[in-house]
VMD Tcl script that draws the C-alpha trace (Angstrom):
set ca {
  {-72.68 -22.49 6.25}
  {-70.88 -20.56 3.50}
  {-72.17 -21.21 -0.02}
  {-69.16 -21.17 -2.36}
  {-71.39 -20.05 -5.22}
  {-72.13 -16.64 -3.68}
  {-69.57 -14.20 -5.01}
  {-66.79 -12.97 -2.75}
  {-63.02 -12.88 -3.12}
  {-62.77 -15.60 -0.46}
  {-65.14 -17.89 -2.38}
  {-63.29 -17.20 -5.63}
  {-60.02 -18.25 -3.97}
  {-61.66 -21.34 -2.44}
  {-63.04 -22.40 -5.81}
  {-59.74 -22.04 -7.67}
  {-57.99 -24.06 -4.95}
  {-60.17 -26.99 -6.04}
  {-60.37 -26.19 -9.74}
  {-58.29 -27.52 -12.61}
  {-56.05 -24.95 -14.33}
  {-56.50 -25.25 -18.10}
  {-55.70 -23.11 -21.13}
  {-54.60 -20.25 -18.88}
  {-57.71 -20.04 -16.68}
  {-59.65 -21.58 -13.81}
  {-63.36 -22.40 -14.17}
  {-65.55 -21.16 -11.32}
  {-69.31 -21.01 -10.80}
  {-71.34 -18.27 -9.14}
  {-74.95 -17.26 -8.71}
  {-75.72 -14.47 -11.16}
  {-77.89 -11.41 -11.31}
  {-78.09 -9.57 -14.64}
  {-75.22 -11.72 -15.93}
  {-72.82 -10.72 -13.14}
  {-71.71 -12.71 -10.10}
  {-74.11 -12.19 -7.20}
  {-73.24 -12.02 -3.53}
  {-76.62 -13.58 -2.64}
  {-78.15 -16.86 -3.87}
  {-80.30 -16.50 -7.01}
  {-82.08 -18.94 -9.32}
  {-79.23 -18.78 -11.85}
  {-75.77 -20.33 -11.58}
  {-73.25 -19.54 -14.36}
  {-69.69 -20.43 -15.19}
  {-66.93 -17.80 -15.13}
  {-63.23 -17.92 -15.96}
  {-60.43 -16.47 -13.85}
  {-57.29 -15.59 -15.81}
  {-54.55 -15.10 -13.21}
  {-52.02 -13.88 -15.79}
  {-54.07 -10.71 -16.06}
  {-56.17 -10.75 -12.89}
  {-59.41 -10.81 -14.89}
  {-62.67 -12.63 -14.36}
  {-64.54 -13.32 -17.58}
  {-68.12 -14.36 -18.23}
  {-69.37 -17.32 -20.30}
  {-68.71 -15.32 -23.49}
  {-65.18 -14.50 -22.27}
  {-66.02 -10.81 -21.80}
  {-64.01 -9.21 -19.00}
  {-66.33 -8.42 -16.11}
  {-63.72 -7.28 -13.60}
  {-60.04 -6.85 -12.93}
  {-58.40 -7.25 -9.53}
  {-54.72 -6.77 -8.82}
  {-55.21 -9.27 -5.98}
  {-55.55 -12.04 -8.60}
  {-52.94 -10.73 -11.05}
  {-49.71 -12.75 -11.27}
  {-47.91 -9.62 -12.48}
  {-48.84 -8.02 -9.13}
  {-47.61 -10.92 -7.01}
  {-50.53 -13.36 -6.97}
  {-49.36 -16.98 -6.93}
  {-52.07 -19.25 -8.36}
  {-52.64 -22.66 -6.75}
  {-51.19 -24.63 -9.69}
  {-47.81 -22.90 -9.15}
  {-47.63 -23.44 -5.40}
  {-45.49 -26.35 -4.30}
}
mol new
graphics top color blue
foreach p $ca { graphics top sphere $p radius 0.5 }
foreach p [lrange $ca 0 end-1] q [lrange $ca 1 end] { graphics top cylinder $p $q radius 0.2 }
display resetview
């Protein structure tokens, strides 16, 4: 069974499909290692924020931890709250 809290682009997409869009971002949760999303289960689970208007994932302090054009609305990404 796939654990949605292990980091992958597929799990990020799955989480935002079921997340509430607020203040320009989606809240998601991932296992972390050294403060970054981990692709394996760890003892720590943290909240992150995906900003689709810039394709950035930010940590709990709102620091940018990565950019992906795949999640950037200016590059063609259509976030779930805009799909009809």
